[in-house]
Structure formats: C-alpha cells, structure tokens
C-alpha positions as a Markdown table, in Angstrom:
| # | Residue | x | y | z |
|---|---|---|---|---|
| 1 | Unk | -15.8 | -42.4 | 31.6 |
| 2 | Unk | -15.2 | -44.6 | 28.5 |
| 3 | Unk | -13.2 | -43.3 | 26.1 |
| 4 | Unk | -14.8 | -42.8 | 22.7 |
| 5 | Unk | -14.2 | -45.4 | 20.0 |
| 6 | Unk | -12.1 | -43.8 | 17.0 |
| 7 | Unk | -14.3 | -43.8 | 13.8 |
| 8 | Unk | -13.0 | -44.8 | 10.8 |
| 9 | Unk | -12.3 | -42.4 | 7.8 |
| 10 | Unk | -14.8 | -41.9 | 5.5 |
| 11 | Unk | -14.3 | -44.2 | 1.9 |
| 12 | Unk | -13.7 | -40.9 | 0.4 |
| 13 | Unk | -10.4 | -40.4 | 2.0 |
| 14 | Unk | -9.3 | -43.5 | 1.4 |
| 15 | Unk | -10.0 | -43.1 | -2.5 |
| 16 | Unk | -8.3 | -39.9 | -2.7 |
| 17 | Unk | -5.4 | -41.5 | -0.6 |
| 18 | Unk | -5.0 | -43.7 | -3.3 |
| 19 | Unk | -5.8 | -41.7 | -6.1 |
| 20 | Unk | -3.3 | -38.5 | -5.5 |
| 21 | Unk | -0.1 | -40.8 | -5.8 |
| 22 | Unk | -1.5 | -42.5 | -9.0 |
| 23 | Unk | -2.4 | -38.9 | -10.5 |
| 24 | Unk | 0.8 | -37.4 | -9.6 |
| 25 | Unk | 3.0 | -40.3 | -11.2 |
| 26 | Unk | 0.7 | -40.0 | -14.5 |
| 27 | Unk | 0.9 | -35.9 | -14.5 |
| 28 | Unk | 3.0 | -35.1 | -17.6 |
| 29 | Unk | 4.9 | -32.6 | -15.9 |
| 30 | Unk | 6.6 | -34.8 | -13.9 |
| 31 | Unk | 7.0 | -38.0 | -16.3 |
| 32 | Unk | 9.1 | -35.7 | -18.1 |
| 33 | Unk | 11.5 | -34.7 | -15.5 |
| 34 | Unk | 12.0 | -38.3 | -14.5 |
| 35 | Unk | 15.4 | -39.6 | -15.6 |
| 36 | Unk | 15.1 | -42.0 | -18.8 |
| 37 | Unk | 17.3 | -45.4 | -18.4 |
| 38 | Unk | 20.4 | -45.5 | -19.9 |
| 39 | Unk | 20.6 | -46.2 | -23.9 |
| 40 | Unk | 22.6 | -49.4 | -23.2 |
| 41 | Unk | 19.7 | -51.3 | -21.7 |
| 42 | Unk | 18.4 | -53.1 | -24.9 |
| 43 | Unk | 14.4 | -51.4 | -26.2 |
| 44 | Unk | 12.4 | -54.3 | -25.1 |
| 45 | Unk | 13.7 | -54.2 | -21.7 |
| 46 | Unk | 13.1 | -50.4 | -21.6 |
| 47 | Unk | 9.3 | -50.6 | -22.6 |
| 48 | Unk | 7.2 | -53.4 | -22.1 |
| 49 | Unk | 4.4 | -52.0 | -24.4 |
| 50 | Unk | 6.9 | -51.3 | -27.4 |
| 51 | Unk | 7.3 | -54.8 | -27.8 |
| 52 | Unk | 3.4 | -55.1 | -29.2 |
| 53 | Unk | 4.3 | -52.1 | -31.1 |
| 54 | Unk | 5.7 | -51.9 | -34.6 |
| 55 | Unk | 9.1 | -51.0 | -34.6 |
| 56 | Unk | 9.8 | -47.3 | -35.5 |
| 57 | Unk | 12.9 | -45.2 | -35.7 |
| 58 | Unk | 13.9 | -43.5 | -33.0 |
| 59 | Unk | 12.7 | -39.7 | -32.6 |
| 60 | Unk | 14.9 | -37.1 | -32.2 |
| 61 | Unk | 14.6 | -35.4 | -28.3 |
| 62 | Unk | 11.5 | -32.8 | -28.4 |
| 63 | Unk | 12.3 | -29.3 | -27.6 |
| 64 | Unk | 11.4 | -28.0 | -24.4 |
| 65 | Unk | 7.8 | -26.5 | -24.4 |
| 66 | Unk | 7.4 | -23.0 | -25.6 |
| 67 | Unk | 6.1 | -20.6 | -23.0 |
| 68 | Unk | 2.3 | -19.4 | -24.1 |
| 69 | Unk | 2.8 | -15.9 | -24.9 |
| 70 | Unk | 1.0 | -13.5 | -22.5 |
| 71 | Unk | -1.7 | -11.5 | -24.4 |
| 72 | Unk | -1.5 | -7.9 | -23.8 |
| 73 | Unk | -5.0 | -7.0 | -22.2 |
| 74 | Unk | -6.0 | -3.2 | -20.9 |
| 75 | Unk | -5.0 | -3.3 | -17.6 |
| 76 | Unk | -8.4 | -3.1 | -15.9 |
| 77 | Unk | -7.9 | 0.0 | -13.5 |
| 78 | Unk | -10.5 | 0.8 | -10.6 |
| 79 | Unk | -13.1 | 3.7 | -12.3 |
| 80 | Unk | -12.0 | 7.0 | -11.9 |
| 81 | Unk | -13.1 | 9.2 | -8.8 |
| 82 | Unk | -16.4 | 11.2 | -10.4 |
| 83 | Unk | -15.1 | 14.8 | -10.9 |
| 84 | Unk | -15.6 | 17.3 | -8.4 |
| 85 | Unk | -19.3 | 19.0 | -8.6 |
| 86 | Unk | -19.2 | 22.3 | -10.5 |
| 87 | Unk | -19.6 | 25.8 | -8.5 |
| 88 | Unk | -23.3 | 26.4 | -8.2 |
| 89 | Unk | -23.7 | 29.9 | -9.7 |
| 90 | Unk | -26.0 | 32.4 | -7.7 |
| 91 | Unk | -29.4 | 33.2 | -9.2 |
| 92 | Unk | -30.4 | 37.0 | -9.8 |
| 93 | Unk | -32.5 | 36.9 | -6.3 |
| 94 | Unk | -29.1 | 36.0 | -4.2 |
| 95 | Unk | -27.0 | 38.3 | -6.1 |
| 96 | Unk | -29.7 | 41.4 | -5.3 |
| 97 | Unk | -29.4 | 40.2 | -1.7 |
| 98 | Unk | -25.9 | 40.2 | -1.3 |
| 99 | Unk | -26.1 | 43.7 | -3.6 |
| 100 | Unk | -28.2 | 44.9 | -0.5 |
| 101 | Unk | -26.5 | 43.8 | 2.1 |
| 102 | Unk | -23.2 | 45.4 | 0.9 |
| 103 | Unk | -25.3 | 48.7 | 0.4 |
| 104 | Unk | -26.1 | 48.6 | 4.0 |
| 105 | Unk | -22.7 | 48.0 | 5.2 |
| 106 | Unk | -21.2 | 50.9 | 3.2 |
| 107 | Unk | -24.1 | 53.1 | 4.6 |
| 108 | Unk | -23.1 | 52.0 | 8.2 |
| 109 | Unk | -19.8 | 52.7 | 7.5 |
| 110 | Unk | -20.7 | 56.5 | 6.3 |
| 111 | Unk | -22.9 | 56.9 | 8.9 |
| 112 | Unk | -20.2 | 56.0 | 11.6 |
| 113 | Unk | -17.7 | 58.1 | 10.0 |
| 114 | Unk | -20.5 | 61.0 | 9.8 |
| 115 | Unk | -21.4 | 61.0 | 13.3 |
| 116 | Unk | -17.7 | 60.5 | 14.5 |
| 117 | Unk | -17.0 | 63.8 | 12.9 |
| 118 | Unk | -19.8 | 65.5 | 14.3 |
| 119 | Unk | -18.9 | 64.6 | 17.4 |
| 120 | Unk | -15.1 | 65.7 | 17.3 |
| 121 | Unk | -16.2 | 69.0 | 15.8 |
| 122 | Unk | -18.6 | 69.6 | 18.6 |
| 123 | Unk | -15.9 | 68.8 | 21.3 |
| 124 | Unk | -13.7 | 71.3 | 19.6 |
| 125 | Unk | -16.1 | 74.0 | 19.5 |
| 126 | Unk | -16.8 | 73.4 | 23.4 |
| 127 | Unk | -12.9 | 73.5 | 24.1 |
| 128 | Unk | -12.5 | 76.7 | 22.0 |
| 129 | Unk | -15.5 | 78.3 | 24.4 |
| 130 | Unk | -14.5 | 77.7 | 27.5 |
| 131 | Unk | -10.6 | 78.6 | 26.7 |
| 132 | Unk | -12.2 | 82.2 | 25.1 |
| 133 | Unk | -12.9 | 84.9 | 27.6 |
| 134 | Unk | -15.8 | 86.5 | 25.5 |
| 135 | Unk | -18.7 | 84.5 | 24.4 |
| 136 | Unk | -19.5 | 84.0 | 21.0 |
| 137 | Unk | -22.2 | 85.9 | 19.8 |
C-alpha cells in the first residue's frame, strides 16, 4: 500500500500560529512586565515613535493597578429541601373504627379471663368431690 500524502494544515491554523505571538506581545499585562531600557540611552533611540511626538516632561511611574473590589453578593445556595409532610390526622370514621377494634380486644380479654376463671372453679369443685367420702347433696 502506498503511504498517504500528508495534507497541508488548513490556512486557519497558519493564521492562528502567526496571530498568537502577536497578540501575546501586544497584551498590556505582558508588555508592562517587560523591562524598560536603562535611562542612559537617549530618548530618541529608545522610542522611534517618540520623535514624531512633541517633547513632553517624563511622567512619574504609574502605581500598580488596584485590584477590583469584589462585590459582596448573597451566596447562591441550593434551595432548601421541602419541609416534611405534616402528619395526616384521622377522620371521624377512622377514629370510630379504631375505637370499635379497641372495644373488641377488651371484650376478648374479659371473656378469656372469665372462661379461665370458670375452668379453674370447676376443677377445684371436681377435686373436692373426689377427695370427700360423702357426696354433696
């Protein structure tokens, strides 16, 4: 198989390659960081464009730029979770049904106790008859 011919990069890449260094050099943050030539060099040699400008007194060095104040906005917090649902109250019919169920349970307990007591009394009576020699009349 024949090797594929290499494609030339698109013109956009070449434009970006040329513009990127130019933009970086013209950036105010980087141009302020470049050292200024020593003052012993005469002014016309330092800046070529200053020859076309009228002579002006040298400006004092500018103070460093102030950091912008941060505005104190309220923090955007995530919304609070919804409050827990309120307990649903029972309506009258539900309360009445629970009351009937309670009464039924109470009646079963009373009936069970009554039957257990009667059985105990009958057993006691049978034992008394068997142990006595004279029958009860």
